[in-house]
mmCIF file of the protein (N, C-alpha, C, O) and its ligand, coordinates in Angstrom:
data_MODEL
# 
_entry.id   MODEL 
# 
loop_
_entity.id 
_entity.type 
_entity.pdbx_number_of_molecules 
1 polymer     1 
2 non-polymer 1 
# 
_entity_poly.entity_id                      1 
_entity_poly.type                           'polypeptide(L)' 
_entity_poly.nstd_linkage                   no 
_entity_poly.nstd_monomer                   no 
_entity_poly.pdbx_seq_one_letter_code       MNGRGMGQGRGQKGGMGLGVGGSCVCPSCGHKEAHRRGVPCNGLKCPKCGAVMTRE 
_entity_poly.pdbx_seq_one_letter_code_can   MNGRGMGQGRGQKGGMGLGVGGSCVCPSCGHKEAHRRGVPCNGLKCPKCGAVMTRE 
_entity_poly.pdbx_strand_id                 A 
# 
loop_
_entity_poly_seq.entity_id 
_entity_poly_seq.num 
_entity_poly_seq.mon_id 
_entity_poly_seq.hetero 
1 1  MET n 
1 2  ASN n 
1 3  GLY n 
1 4  ARG n 
1 5  GLY n 
1 6  MET n 
1 7  GLY n 
1 8  GLN n 
1 9  GLY n 
1 10 ARG n 
1 11 GLY n 
1 12 GLN n 
1 13 LYS n 
1 14 GLY n 
1 15 GLY n 
1 16 MET n 
1 17 GLY n 
1 18 LEU n 
1 19 GLY n 
1 20 VAL n 
1 21 GLY n 
1 22 GLY n 
1 23 SER n 
1 24 CYS n 
1 25 VAL n 
1 26 CYS n 
1 27 PRO n 
1 28 SER n 
1 29 CYS n 
1 30 GLY n 
1 31 HIS n 
1 32 LYS n 
1 33 GLU n 
1 34 ALA n 
1 35 HIS n 
1 36 ARG n 
1 37 ARG n 
1 38 GLY n 
1 39 VAL n 
1 40 PRO n 
1 41 CYS n 
1 42 ASN n 
1 43 GLY n 
1 44 LEU n 
1 45 LYS n 
1 46 CYS n 
1 47 PRO n 
1 48 LYS n 
1 49 CYS n 
1 50 GLY n 
1 51 ALA n 
1 52 VAL n 
1 53 MET n 
1 54 THR n 
1 55 ARG n 
1 56 GLU n 
# 
loop_
_struct_asym.id 
_struct_asym.entity_id 
A 1 
B 2 
# 
loop_
_chem_comp.id 
_chem_comp.type 
_chem_comp.mon_nstd_flag 
ALA 'L-peptide linking' y 
ARG 'L-peptide linking' y 
ASN 'L-peptide linking' y 
CYS 'L-peptide linking' y 
GLN 'L-peptide linking' y 
GLU 'L-peptide linking' y 
GLY 'peptide linking'   y 
HIS 'L-peptide linking' y 
LEU 'L-peptide linking' y 
LYS 'L-peptide linking' y 
MET 'L-peptide linking' y 
PRO 'L-peptide linking' y 
SER 'L-peptide linking' y 
THR 'L-peptide linking' y 
VAL 'L-peptide linking' y 
ZN  non-polymer         . 
# 
_pdbx_entity_nonpoly.entity_id   2 
_pdbx_entity_nonpoly.name        ? 
_pdbx_entity_nonpoly.comp_id     ZN 
# 
_pdbx_nonpoly_scheme.asym_id         B 
_pdbx_nonpoly_scheme.entity_id       2 
_pdbx_nonpoly_scheme.mon_id          ZN 
_pdbx_nonpoly_scheme.ndb_seq_num     1 
_pdbx_nonpoly_scheme.pdb_seq_num     101 
_pdbx_nonpoly_scheme.auth_seq_num    101 
_pdbx_nonpoly_scheme.pdb_mon_id      ZN 
_pdbx_nonpoly_scheme.auth_mon_id     ZN 
_pdbx_nonpoly_scheme.pdb_strand_id   A 
_pdbx_nonpoly_scheme.pdb_ins_code    . 
# 
loop_
_atom_site.group_PDB 
_atom_site.id 
_atom_site.type_symbol 
_atom_site.label_atom_id 
_atom_site.label_alt_id 
_atom_site.label_comp_id 
_atom_site.label_asym_id 
_atom_site.label_entity_id 
_atom_site.label_seq_id 
_atom_site.pdbx_PDB_ins_code 
_atom_site.Cartn_x 
_atom_site.Cartn_y 
_atom_site.Cartn_z 
_atom_site.occupancy 
_atom_site.B_iso_or_equiv 
_atom_site.pdbx_formal_charge 
_atom_site.auth_seq_id 
_atom_site.auth_comp_id 
_atom_site.auth_asym_id 
_atom_site.auth_atom_id 
_atom_site.pdbx_PDB_model_num 
ATOM   1   N  N  . MET A 1 1  ? 0.826   -1.209 0.000  1.00 0.00 ? 1   MET A N  1 
ATOM   2   C  CA . MET A 1 1  ? 0.000   0.000  0.000  1.00 0.00 ? 1   MET A CA 1 
ATOM   3   C  C  . MET A 1 1  ? 0.857   1.254  0.000  1.00 0.00 ? 1   MET A C  1 
ATOM   4   O  O  . MET A 1 1  ? 1.739   1.437  0.840  1.00 0.00 ? 1   MET A O  1 
ATOM   5   N  N  . ASN A 1 2  ? 0.586   2.059  -0.911 1.00 0.00 ? 2   ASN A N  1 
ATOM   6   C  CA . ASN A 1 2  ? 1.194   3.374  -0.871 1.00 0.00 ? 2   ASN A CA 1 
ATOM   7   C  C  . ASN A 1 2  ? 0.220   4.352  -0.244 1.00 0.00 ? 2   ASN A C  1 
ATOM   8   O  O  . ASN A 1 2  ? -0.984  4.329  -0.498 1.00 0.00 ? 2   ASN A O  1 
ATOM   9   N  N  . GLY A 1 3  ? 0.780   5.195  0.569  1.00 0.00 ? 3   GLY A N  1 
ATOM   10  C  CA . GLY A 1 3  ? -0.118  6.111  1.264  1.00 0.00 ? 3   GLY A CA 1 
ATOM   11  C  C  . GLY A 1 3  ? -0.529  7.296  0.422  1.00 0.00 ? 3   GLY A C  1 
ATOM   12  O  O  . GLY A 1 3  ? -0.239  8.444  0.759  1.00 0.00 ? 3   GLY A O  1 
ATOM   13  N  N  . ARG A 1 4  ? -1.174  7.025  -0.625 1.00 0.00 ? 4   ARG A N  1 
ATOM   14  C  CA . ARG A 1 4  ? -1.623  8.161  -1.436 1.00 0.00 ? 4   ARG A CA 1 
ATOM   15  C  C  . ARG A 1 4  ? -2.946  8.732  -0.942 1.00 0.00 ? 4   ARG A C  1 
ATOM   16  O  O  . ARG A 1 4  ? -3.735  8.070  -0.268 1.00 0.00 ? 4   ARG A O  1 
ATOM   17  N  N  . GLY A 1 5  ? -3.133  9.912  -1.286 1.00 0.00 ? 5   GLY A N  1 
ATOM   18  C  CA . GLY A 1 5  ? -4.448  10.493 -1.023 1.00 0.00 ? 5   GLY A CA 1 
ATOM   19  C  C  . GLY A 1 5  ? -4.528  11.261 0.278  1.00 0.00 ? 5   GLY A C  1 
ATOM   20  O  O  . GLY A 1 5  ? -5.415  12.093 0.467  1.00 0.00 ? 5   GLY A O  1 
ATOM   21  N  N  . MET A 1 6  ? -3.620  10.985 1.151  1.00 0.00 ? 6   MET A N  1 
ATOM   22  C  CA . MET A 1 6  ? -3.664  11.766 2.369  1.00 0.00 ? 6   MET A CA 1 
ATOM   23  C  C  . MET A 1 6  ? -2.338  12.488 2.547  1.00 0.00 ? 6   MET A C  1 
ATOM   24  O  O  . MET A 1 6  ? -1.316  12.089 1.989  1.00 0.00 ? 6   MET A O  1 
ATOM   25  N  N  . GLY A 1 7  ? -2.371  13.497 3.289  1.00 0.00 ? 7   GLY A N  1 
ATOM   26  C  CA . GLY A 1 7  ? -1.132  14.154 3.616  1.00 0.00 ? 7   GLY A CA 1 
ATOM   27  C  C  . GLY A 1 7  ? -0.895  15.416 2.827  1.00 0.00 ? 7   GLY A C  1 
ATOM   28  O  O  . GLY A 1 7  ? -0.014  16.203 3.175  1.00 0.00 ? 7   GLY A O  1 
ATOM   29  N  N  . GLN A 1 8  ? -1.639  15.627 1.797  1.00 0.00 ? 8   GLN A N  1 
ATOM   30  C  CA . GLN A 1 8  ? -1.510  16.916 1.159  1.00 0.00 ? 8   GLN A CA 1 
ATOM   31  C  C  . GLN A 1 8  ? -2.499  17.854 1.784  1.00 0.00 ? 8   GLN A C  1 
ATOM   32  O  O  . GLN A 1 8  ? -3.710  17.634 1.786  1.00 0.00 ? 8   GLN A O  1 
ATOM   33  N  N  . GLY A 1 9  ? -1.951  18.875 2.297  1.00 0.00 ? 9   GLY A N  1 
ATOM   34  C  CA . GLY A 1 9  ? -2.653  19.601 3.336  1.00 0.00 ? 9   GLY A CA 1 
ATOM   35  C  C  . GLY A 1 9  ? -3.821  20.411 2.861  1.00 0.00 ? 9   GLY A C  1 
ATOM   36  O  O  . GLY A 1 9  ? -4.246  20.336 1.709  1.00 0.00 ? 9   GLY A O  1 
ATOM   37  N  N  . ARG A 1 10 ? -4.299  21.146 3.739  1.00 0.00 ? 10  ARG A N  1 
ATOM   38  C  CA . ARG A 1 10 ? -5.437  21.986 3.467  1.00 0.00 ? 10  ARG A CA 1 
ATOM   39  C  C  . ARG A 1 10 ? -4.929  23.358 3.088  1.00 0.00 ? 10  ARG A C  1 
ATOM   40  O  O  . ARG A 1 10 ? -3.877  23.800 3.549  1.00 0.00 ? 10  ARG A O  1 
ATOM   41  N  N  . GLY A 1 11 ? -5.656  23.993 2.281  1.00 0.00 ? 11  GLY A N  1 
ATOM   42  C  CA . GLY A 1 11 ? -5.188  25.271 1.777  1.00 0.00 ? 11  GLY A CA 1 
ATOM   43  C  C  . GLY A 1 11 ? -5.316  26.423 2.736  1.00 0.00 ? 11  GLY A C  1 
ATOM   44  O  O  . GLY A 1 11 ? -4.834  27.521 2.460  1.00 0.00 ? 11  GLY A O  1 
ATOM   45  N  N  . GLN A 1 12 ? -5.950  26.193 3.842  1.00 0.00 ? 12  GLN A N  1 
ATOM   46  C  CA . GLN A 1 12 ? -6.200  27.335 4.699  1.00 0.00 ? 12  GLN A CA 1 
ATOM   47  C  C  . GLN A 1 12 ? -5.044  27.599 5.645  1.00 0.00 ? 12  GLN A C  1 
ATOM   48  O  O  . GLN A 1 12 ? -4.489  26.686 6.258  1.00 0.00 ? 12  GLN A O  1 
ATOM   49  N  N  . LYS A 1 13 ? -4.712  28.821 5.743  1.00 0.00 ? 13  LYS A N  1 
ATOM   50  C  CA . LYS A 1 13 ? -3.668  29.207 6.668  1.00 0.00 ? 13  LYS A CA 1 
ATOM   51  C  C  . LYS A 1 13 ? -4.286  29.729 7.950  1.00 0.00 ? 13  LYS A C  1 
ATOM   52  O  O  . LYS A 1 13 ? -5.385  30.283 7.966  1.00 0.00 ? 13  LYS A O  1 
ATOM   53  N  N  . GLY A 1 14 ? -3.574  29.540 8.970  1.00 0.00 ? 14  GLY A N  1 
ATOM   54  C  CA . GLY A 1 14 ? -3.972  30.173 10.222 1.00 0.00 ? 14  GLY A CA 1 
ATOM   55  C  C  . GLY A 1 14 ? -5.289  29.645 10.722 1.00 0.00 ? 14  GLY A C  1 
ATOM   56  O  O  . GLY A 1 14 ? -5.385  28.480 11.109 1.00 0.00 ? 14  GLY A O  1 
ATOM   57  N  N  . GLY A 1 15 ? -6.261  30.444 10.722 1.00 0.00 ? 15  GLY A N  1 
ATOM   58  C  CA . GLY A 1 15 ? -7.522  30.023 11.279 1.00 0.00 ? 15  GLY A CA 1 
ATOM   59  C  C  . GLY A 1 15 ? -8.310  31.250 11.676 1.00 0.00 ? 15  GLY A C  1 
ATOM   60  O  O  . GLY A 1 15 ? -9.487  31.171 12.028 1.00 0.00 ? 15  GLY A O  1 
ATOM   61  N  N  . MET A 1 16 ? -7.656  32.357 11.615 1.00 0.00 ? 16  MET A N  1 
ATOM   62  C  CA . MET A 1 16 ? -8.393  33.563 11.917 1.00 0.00 ? 16  MET A CA 1 
ATOM   63  C  C  . MET A 1 16 ? -8.545  34.372 10.644 1.00 0.00 ? 16  MET A C  1 
ATOM   64  O  O  . MET A 1 16 ? -7.695  35.191 10.296 1.00 0.00 ? 16  MET A O  1 
ATOM   65  N  N  . GLY A 1 17 ? -9.616  34.129 9.981  1.00 0.00 ? 17  GLY A N  1 
ATOM   66  C  CA . GLY A 1 17 ? -9.861  34.871 8.767  1.00 0.00 ? 17  GLY A CA 1 
ATOM   67  C  C  . GLY A 1 17 ? -10.756 36.058 9.011  1.00 0.00 ? 17  GLY A C  1 
ATOM   68  O  O  . GLY A 1 17 ? -10.454 37.178 8.600  1.00 0.00 ? 17  GLY A O  1 
ATOM   69  N  N  . LEU A 1 18 ? -11.834 35.812 9.668  1.00 0.00 ? 18  LEU A N  1 
ATOM   70  C  CA . LEU A 1 18 ? -12.832 36.852 9.832  1.00 0.00 ? 18  LEU A CA 1 
ATOM   71  C  C  . LEU A 1 18 ? -12.783 37.518 11.187 1.00 0.00 ? 18  LEU A C  1 
ATOM   72  O  O  . LEU A 1 18 ? -13.234 38.650 11.361 1.00 0.00 ? 18  LEU A O  1 
ATOM   73  N  N  . GLY A 1 19 ? -12.236 36.807 12.131 1.00 0.00 ? 19  GLY A N  1 
ATOM   74  C  CA . GLY A 1 19 ? -12.534 37.170 13.503 1.00 0.00 ? 19  GLY A CA 1 
ATOM   75  C  C  . GLY A 1 19 ? -11.860 38.410 14.046 1.00 0.00 ? 19  GLY A C  1 
ATOM   76  O  O  . GLY A 1 19 ? -12.382 39.042 14.964 1.00 0.00 ? 19  GLY A O  1 
ATOM   77  N  N  . VAL A 1 20 ? -10.724 38.770 13.505 1.00 0.00 ? 20  VAL A N  1 
ATOM   78  C  CA . VAL A 1 20 ? -9.915  39.744 14.213 1.00 0.00 ? 20  VAL A CA 1 
ATOM   79  C  C  . VAL A 1 20 ? -10.031 41.140 13.628 1.00 0.00 ? 20  VAL A C  1 
ATOM   80  O  O  . VAL A 1 20 ? -10.041 41.318 12.410 1.00 0.00 ? 20  VAL A O  1 
ATOM   81  N  N  . GLY A 1 21 ? -10.114 42.076 14.462 1.00 0.00 ? 21  GLY A N  1 
ATOM   82  C  CA . GLY A 1 21 ? -9.962  43.444 14.032 1.00 0.00 ? 21  GLY A CA 1 
ATOM   83  C  C  . GLY A 1 21 ? -11.239 44.134 13.597 1.00 0.00 ? 21  GLY A C  1 
ATOM   84  O  O  . GLY A 1 21 ? -11.210 45.288 13.168 1.00 0.00 ? 21  GLY A O  1 
ATOM   85  N  N  . GLY A 1 22 ? -12.333 43.451 13.701 1.00 0.00 ? 22  GLY A N  1 
ATOM   86  C  CA . GLY A 1 22 ? -13.571 44.083 13.296 1.00 0.00 ? 22  GLY A CA 1 
ATOM   87  C  C  . GLY A 1 22 ? -14.284 44.713 14.471 1.00 0.00 ? 22  GLY A C  1 
ATOM   88  O  O  . GLY A 1 22 ? -13.707 44.962 15.529 1.00 0.00 ? 22  GLY A O  1 
ATOM   89  N  N  . SER A 1 23 ? -15.523 44.952 14.250 1.00 0.00 ? 23  SER A N  1 
ATOM   90  C  CA . SER A 1 23 ? -16.326 45.430 15.351 1.00 0.00 ? 23  SER A CA 1 
ATOM   91  C  C  . SER A 1 23 ? -17.695 44.767 15.279 1.00 0.00 ? 23  SER A C  1 
ATOM   92  O  O  . SER A 1 23 ? -18.113 44.237 14.250 1.00 0.00 ? 23  SER A O  1 
ATOM   93  N  N  . CYS A 1 24 ? -18.355 44.822 16.393 1.00 0.00 ? 24  CYS A N  1 
ATOM   94  C  CA . CYS A 1 24 ? -19.693 44.276 16.459 1.00 0.00 ? 24  CYS A CA 1 
ATOM   95  C  C  . CYS A 1 24 ? -20.675 45.433 16.528 1.00 0.00 ? 24  CYS A C  1 
ATOM   96  O  O  . CYS A 1 24 ? -20.392 46.482 17.107 1.00 0.00 ? 24  CYS A O  1 
ATOM   97  N  N  . VAL A 1 25 ? -21.795 45.225 15.945 1.00 0.00 ? 25  VAL A N  1 
ATOM   98  C  CA . VAL A 1 25 ? -22.776 46.296 15.918 1.00 0.00 ? 25  VAL A CA 1 
ATOM   99  C  C  . VAL A 1 25 ? -24.128 45.769 16.393 1.00 0.00 ? 25  VAL A C  1 
ATOM   100 O  O  . VAL A 1 25 ? -24.507 44.631 16.117 1.00 0.00 ? 25  VAL A O  1 
ATOM   101 N  N  . CYS A 1 26 ? -24.822 46.612 17.098 1.00 0.00 ? 26  CYS A N  1 
ATOM   102 C  CA . CYS A 1 26 ? -26.152 46.245 17.536 1.00 0.00 ? 26  CYS A CA 1 
ATOM   103 C  C  . CYS A 1 26 ? -27.140 46.516 16.406 1.00 0.00 ? 26  CYS A C  1 
ATOM   104 O  O  . CYS A 1 26 ? -27.241 47.645 15.924 1.00 0.00 ? 26  CYS A O  1 
ATOM   105 N  N  . PRO A 1 27 ? -27.852 45.509 15.992 1.00 0.00 ? 27  PRO A N  1 
ATOM   106 C  CA . PRO A 1 27 ? -28.806 45.690 14.892 1.00 0.00 ? 27  PRO A CA 1 
ATOM   107 C  C  . PRO A 1 27 ? -30.024 46.490 15.309 1.00 0.00 ? 27  PRO A C  1 
ATOM   108 O  O  . PRO A 1 27 ? -30.806 46.946 14.474 1.00 0.00 ? 27  PRO A O  1 
ATOM   109 N  N  . SER A 1 28 ? -30.168 46.648 16.583 1.00 0.00 ? 28  SER A N  1 
ATOM   110 C  CA . SER A 1 28 ? -31.348 47.338 17.071 1.00 0.00 ? 28  SER A CA 1 
ATOM   111 C  C  . SER A 1 28 ? -31.140 48.842 17.194 1.00 0.00 ? 28  SER A C  1 
ATOM   112 O  O  . SER A 1 28 ? -31.955 49.633 16.719 1.00 0.00 ? 28  SER A O  1 
ATOM   113 N  N  . CYS A 1 29 ? -30.029 49.232 17.842 1.00 0.00 ? 29  CYS A N  1 
ATOM   114 C  CA . CYS A 1 29 ? -29.822 50.659 18.073 1.00 0.00 ? 29  CYS A CA 1 
ATOM   115 C  C  . CYS A 1 29 ? -28.576 51.193 17.377 1.00 0.00 ? 29  CYS A C  1 
ATOM   116 O  O  . CYS A 1 29 ? -28.349 52.403 17.355 1.00 0.00 ? 29  CYS A O  1 
ATOM   117 N  N  . GLY A 1 30 ? -27.780 50.313 16.816 1.00 0.00 ? 30  GLY A N  1 
ATOM   118 C  CA . GLY A 1 30 ? -26.626 50.779 16.060 1.00 0.00 ? 30  GLY A CA 1 
ATOM   119 C  C  . GLY A 1 30 ? -25.365 50.988 16.877 1.00 0.00 ? 30  GLY A C  1 
ATOM   120 O  O  . GLY A 1 30 ? -24.357 51.456 16.347 1.00 0.00 ? 30  GLY A O  1 
ATOM   121 N  N  . HIS A 1 31 ? -25.403 50.653 18.140 1.00 0.00 ? 31  HIS A N  1 
ATOM   122 C  CA . HIS A 1 31 ? -24.224 50.780 18.986 1.00 0.00 ? 31  HIS A CA 1 
ATOM   123 C  C  . HIS A 1 31 ? -23.120 49.841 18.508 1.00 0.00 ? 31  HIS A C  1 
ATOM   124 O  O  . HIS A 1 31 ? -23.367 48.687 18.159 1.00 0.00 ? 31  HIS A O  1 
ATOM   125 N  N  . LYS A 1 32 ? -21.904 50.365 18.501 1.00 0.00 ? 32  LYS A N  1 
ATOM   126 C  CA . LYS A 1 32 ? -20.779 49.533 18.076 1.00 0.00 ? 32  LYS A CA 1 
ATOM   127 C  C  . LYS A 1 32 ? -19.834 49.278 19.231 1.00 0.00 ? 32  LYS A C  1 
ATOM   128 O  O  . LYS A 1 32 ? -19.624 50.118 20.106 1.00 0.00 ? 32  LYS A O  1 
ATOM   129 N  N  . GLU A 1 33 ? -19.278 48.089 19.193 1.00 0.00 ? 33  GLU A N  1 
ATOM   130 C  CA . GLU A 1 33 ? -18.226 47.762 20.141 1.00 0.00 ? 33  GLU A CA 1 
ATOM   131 C  C  . GLU A 1 33 ? -17.100 47.094 19.390 1.00 0.00 ? 33  GLU A C  1 
ATOM   132 O  O  . GLU A 1 33 ? -17.310 46.430 18.375 1.00 0.00 ? 33  GLU A O  1 
ATOM   133 N  N  . ALA A 1 34 ? -15.903 47.281 19.907 1.00 0.00 ? 34  ALA A N  1 
ATOM   134 C  CA . ALA A 1 34 ? -14.766 46.586 19.320 1.00 0.00 ? 34  ALA A CA 1 
ATOM   135 C  C  . ALA A 1 34 ? -14.930 45.090 19.537 1.00 0.00 ? 34  ALA A C  1 
ATOM   136 O  O  . ALA A 1 34 ? -15.296 44.631 20.619 1.00 0.00 ? 34  ALA A O  1 
ATOM   137 N  N  . HIS A 1 35 ? -14.653 44.361 18.498 1.00 0.00 ? 35  HIS A N  1 
ATOM   138 C  CA . HIS A 1 35 ? -14.748 42.921 18.611 1.00 0.00 ? 35  HIS A CA 1 
ATOM   139 C  C  . HIS A 1 35 ? -13.539 42.371 19.323 1.00 0.00 ? 35  HIS A C  1 
ATOM   140 O  O  . HIS A 1 35 ? -12.399 42.728 19.025 1.00 0.00 ? 35  HIS A O  1 
ATOM   141 N  N  . ARG A 1 36 ? -13.804 41.506 20.259 1.00 0.00 ? 36  ARG A N  1 
ATOM   142 C  CA . ARG A 1 36 ? -12.686 40.900 20.966 1.00 0.00 ? 36  ARG A CA 1 
ATOM   143 C  C  . ARG A 1 36 ? -12.430 39.499 20.458 1.00 0.00 ? 36  ARG A C  1 
ATOM   144 O  O  . ARG A 1 36 ? -13.356 38.732 20.192 1.00 0.00 ? 36  ARG A O  1 
ATOM   145 N  N  . ARG A 1 37 ? -11.200 39.192 20.334 1.00 0.00 ? 37  ARG A N  1 
ATOM   146 C  CA . ARG A 1 37 ? -10.819 37.892 19.830 1.00 0.00 ? 37  ARG A CA 1 
ATOM   147 C  C  . ARG A 1 37 ? -11.295 36.804 20.774 1.00 0.00 ? 37  ARG A C  1 
ATOM   148 O  O  . ARG A 1 37 ? -11.107 36.897 21.987 1.00 0.00 ? 37  ARG A O  1 
ATOM   149 N  N  . GLY A 1 38 ? -11.890 35.807 20.232 1.00 0.00 ? 38  GLY A N  1 
ATOM   150 C  CA . GLY A 1 38 ? -12.372 34.703 21.051 1.00 0.00 ? 38  GLY A CA 1 
ATOM   151 C  C  . GLY A 1 38 ? -13.786 34.906 21.558 1.00 0.00 ? 38  GLY A C  1 
ATOM   152 O  O  . GLY A 1 38 ? -14.391 33.995 22.124 1.00 0.00 ? 38  GLY A O  1 
ATOM   153 N  N  . VAL A 1 39 ? -14.303 36.095 21.354 1.00 0.00 ? 39  VAL A N  1 
ATOM   154 C  CA . VAL A 1 39 ? -15.667 36.346 21.783 1.00 0.00 ? 39  VAL A CA 1 
ATOM   155 C  C  . VAL A 1 39 ? -16.507 36.692 20.565 1.00 0.00 ? 39  VAL A C  1 
ATOM   156 O  O  . VAL A 1 39 ? -16.370 37.779 20.004 1.00 0.00 ? 39  VAL A O  1 
ATOM   157 N  N  . PRO A 1 40 ? -17.359 35.793 20.160 1.00 0.00 ? 40  PRO A N  1 
ATOM   158 C  CA . PRO A 1 40 ? -18.167 36.062 18.981 1.00 0.00 ? 40  PRO A CA 1 
ATOM   159 C  C  . PRO A 1 40 ? -19.155 37.191 19.241 1.00 0.00 ? 40  PRO A C  1 
ATOM   160 O  O  . PRO A 1 40 ? -19.689 37.336 20.340 1.00 0.00 ? 40  PRO A O  1 
ATOM   161 N  N  . CYS A 1 41 ? -19.380 37.969 18.219 1.00 0.00 ? 41  CYS A N  1 
ATOM   162 C  CA . CYS A 1 41 ? -20.285 39.103 18.377 1.00 0.00 ? 41  CYS A CA 1 
ATOM   163 C  C  . CYS A 1 41 ? -21.650 38.654 18.877 1.00 0.00 ? 41  CYS A C  1 
ATOM   164 O  O  . CYS A 1 41 ? -22.267 39.321 19.708 1.00 0.00 ? 41  CYS A O  1 
ATOM   165 N  N  . ASN A 1 42 ? -22.099 37.560 18.382 1.00 0.00 ? 42  ASN A N  1 
ATOM   166 C  CA . ASN A 1 42 ? -23.438 37.144 18.794 1.00 0.00 ? 42  ASN A CA 1 
ATOM   167 C  C  . ASN A 1 42 ? -23.455 36.497 20.171 1.00 0.00 ? 42  ASN A C  1 
ATOM   168 O  O  . ASN A 1 42 ? -24.466 35.960 20.623 1.00 0.00 ? 42  ASN A O  1 
ATOM   169 N  N  . GLY A 1 43 ? -22.292 36.567 20.823 1.00 0.00 ? 43  GLY A N  1 
ATOM   170 C  CA . GLY A 1 43 ? -22.258 36.218 22.232 1.00 0.00 ? 43  GLY A CA 1 
ATOM   171 C  C  . GLY A 1 43 ? -22.285 37.452 23.130 1.00 0.00 ? 43  GLY A C  1 
ATOM   172 O  O  . GLY A 1 43 ? -22.273 37.351 24.357 1.00 0.00 ? 43  GLY A O  1 
ATOM   173 N  N  . LEU A 1 44 ? -22.321 38.606 22.493 1.00 0.00 ? 44  LEU A N  1 
ATOM   174 C  CA . LEU A 1 44 ? -22.356 39.848 23.241 1.00 0.00 ? 44  LEU A CA 1 
ATOM   175 C  C  . LEU A 1 44 ? -23.761 40.438 23.231 1.00 0.00 ? 44  LEU A C  1 
ATOM   176 O  O  . LEU A 1 44 ? -24.556 40.211 22.320 1.00 0.00 ? 44  LEU A O  1 
ATOM   177 N  N  . LYS A 1 45 ? -24.025 41.188 24.262 1.00 0.00 ? 45  LYS A N  1 
ATOM   178 C  CA . LYS A 1 45 ? -25.273 41.929 24.248 1.00 0.00 ? 45  LYS A CA 1 
ATOM   179 C  C  . LYS A 1 45 ? -24.990 43.415 24.279 1.00 0.00 ? 45  LYS A C  1 
ATOM   180 O  O  . LYS A 1 45 ? -24.038 43.880 24.905 1.00 0.00 ? 45  LYS A O  1 
ATOM   181 N  N  . CYS A 1 46 ? -25.820 44.122 23.605 1.00 0.00 ? 46  CYS A N  1 
ATOM   182 C  CA . CYS A 1 46 ? -25.696 45.568 23.570 1.00 0.00 ? 46  CYS A CA 1 
ATOM   183 C  C  . CYS A 1 46 ? -25.902 46.141 24.965 1.00 0.00 ? 46  CYS A C  1 
ATOM   184 O  O  . CYS A 1 46 ? -26.895 45.836 25.625 1.00 0.00 ? 46  CYS A O  1 
ATOM   185 N  N  . PRO A 1 47 ? -24.964 46.972 25.414 1.00 0.00 ? 47  PRO A N  1 
ATOM   186 C  CA . PRO A 1 47 ? -25.087 47.566 26.748 1.00 0.00 ? 47  PRO A CA 1 
ATOM   187 C  C  . PRO A 1 47 ? -26.200 48.599 26.829 1.00 0.00 ? 47  PRO A C  1 
ATOM   188 O  O  . PRO A 1 47 ? -26.644 48.961 27.918 1.00 0.00 ? 47  PRO A O  1 
ATOM   189 N  N  . LYS A 1 48 ? -26.634 49.056 25.711 1.00 0.00 ? 48  LYS A N  1 
ATOM   190 C  CA . LYS A 1 48 ? -27.688 50.069 25.717 1.00 0.00 ? 48  LYS A CA 1 
ATOM   191 C  C  . LYS A 1 48 ? -29.081 49.463 25.714 1.00 0.00 ? 48  LYS A C  1 
ATOM   192 O  O  . LYS A 1 48 ? -29.945 49.843 26.505 1.00 0.00 ? 48  LYS A O  1 
ATOM   193 N  N  . CYS A 1 49 ? -29.279 48.530 24.823 1.00 0.00 ? 49  CYS A N  1 
ATOM   194 C  CA . CYS A 1 49 ? -30.650 48.048 24.655 1.00 0.00 ? 49  CYS A CA 1 
ATOM   195 C  C  . CYS A 1 49 ? -30.790 46.549 24.905 1.00 0.00 ? 49  CYS A C  1 
ATOM   196 O  O  . CYS A 1 49 ? -31.905 46.028 24.955 1.00 0.00 ? 49  CYS A O  1 
ATOM   197 N  N  . GLY A 1 50 ? -29.673 45.860 25.059 1.00 0.00 ? 50  GLY A N  1 
ATOM   198 C  CA . GLY A 1 50 ? -29.743 44.452 25.420 1.00 0.00 ? 50  GLY A CA 1 
ATOM   199 C  C  . GLY A 1 50 ? -29.958 43.492 24.265 1.00 0.00 ? 50  GLY A C  1 
ATOM   200 O  O  . GLY A 1 50 ? -30.117 42.290 24.474 1.00 0.00 ? 50  GLY A O  1 
ATOM   201 N  N  . ALA A 1 51 ? -29.962 44.003 23.075 1.00 0.00 ? 51  ALA A N  1 
ATOM   202 C  CA . ALA A 1 51 ? -30.098 43.128 21.909 1.00 0.00 ? 51  ALA A CA 1 
ATOM   203 C  C  . ALA A 1 51 ? -28.782 42.380 21.675 1.00 0.00 ? 51  ALA A C  1 
ATOM   204 O  O  . ALA A 1 51 ? -27.720 42.826 22.108 1.00 0.00 ? 51  ALA A O  1 
ATOM   205 N  N  . VAL A 1 52 ? -28.865 41.270 21.003 1.00 0.00 ? 52  VAL A N  1 
ATOM   206 C  CA . VAL A 1 52 ? -27.668 40.512 20.676 1.00 0.00 ? 52  VAL A CA 1 
ATOM   207 C  C  . VAL A 1 52 ? -26.920 41.220 19.553 1.00 0.00 ? 52  VAL A C  1 
ATOM   208 O  O  . VAL A 1 52 ? -27.494 41.575 18.524 1.00 0.00 ? 52  VAL A O  1 
ATOM   209 N  N  . MET A 1 53 ? -25.641 41.413 19.777 1.00 0.00 ? 53  MET A N  1 
ATOM   210 C  CA . MET A 1 53 ? -24.806 42.081 18.788 1.00 0.00 ? 53  MET A CA 1 
ATOM   211 C  C  . MET A 1 53 ? -24.557 41.167 17.594 1.00 0.00 ? 53  MET A C  1 
ATOM   212 O  O  . MET A 1 53 ? -24.673 39.945 17.684 1.00 0.00 ? 53  MET A O  1 
ATOM   213 N  N  . THR A 1 54 ? -24.221 41.782 16.499 1.00 0.00 ? 54  THR A N  1 
ATOM   214 C  CA . THR A 1 54 ? -23.884 41.009 15.321 1.00 0.00 ? 54  THR A CA 1 
ATOM   215 C  C  . THR A 1 54 ? -22.609 41.568 14.711 1.00 0.00 ? 54  THR A C  1 
ATOM   216 O  O  . THR A 1 54 ? -22.233 42.710 14.974 1.00 0.00 ? 54  THR A O  1 
ATOM   217 N  N  . ARG A 1 55 ? -21.971 40.785 13.926 1.00 0.00 ? 55  ARG A N  1 
ATOM   218 C  CA . ARG A 1 55 ? -20.725 41.269 13.312 1.00 0.00 ? 55  ARG A CA 1 
ATOM   219 C  C  . ARG A 1 55 ? -21.047 42.319 12.266 1.00 0.00 ? 55  ARG A C  1 
ATOM   220 O  O  . ARG A 1 55 ? -21.991 42.195 11.486 1.00 0.00 ? 55  ARG A O  1 
ATOM   221 N  N  . GLU A 1 56 ? -20.239 43.337 12.281 1.00 0.00 ? 56  GLU A N  1 
ATOM   222 C  CA . GLU A 1 56 ? -20.494 44.392 11.320 1.00 0.00 ? 56  GLU A CA 1 
ATOM   223 C  C  . GLU A 1 56 ? -20.111 43.938 9.915  1.00 0.00 ? 56  GLU A C  1 
ATOM   224 O  O  . GLU A 1 56 ? -20.256 44.700 8.959  1.00 0.00 ? 56  GLU A O  1 
HETATM 225 ZN ZN . ZN  B 2 .  ? -28.471 48.294 21.098 1.00 0.00 2 101 ZN  A ZN 1 
# 
């Protein structure tokens, strides 16, 4: 058996494509917060109105 077919890697580098450096925005009132790495926007709540934030 030759080990063909496996071992040629995946084309993706790193793993942080979208996550870093953006901001999250409240879809309800428009409040923005800096996005923190490791914390998804939809895990945040708007401090003003309490709606779930979304990625800008
Ligand atoms: Zn809000």
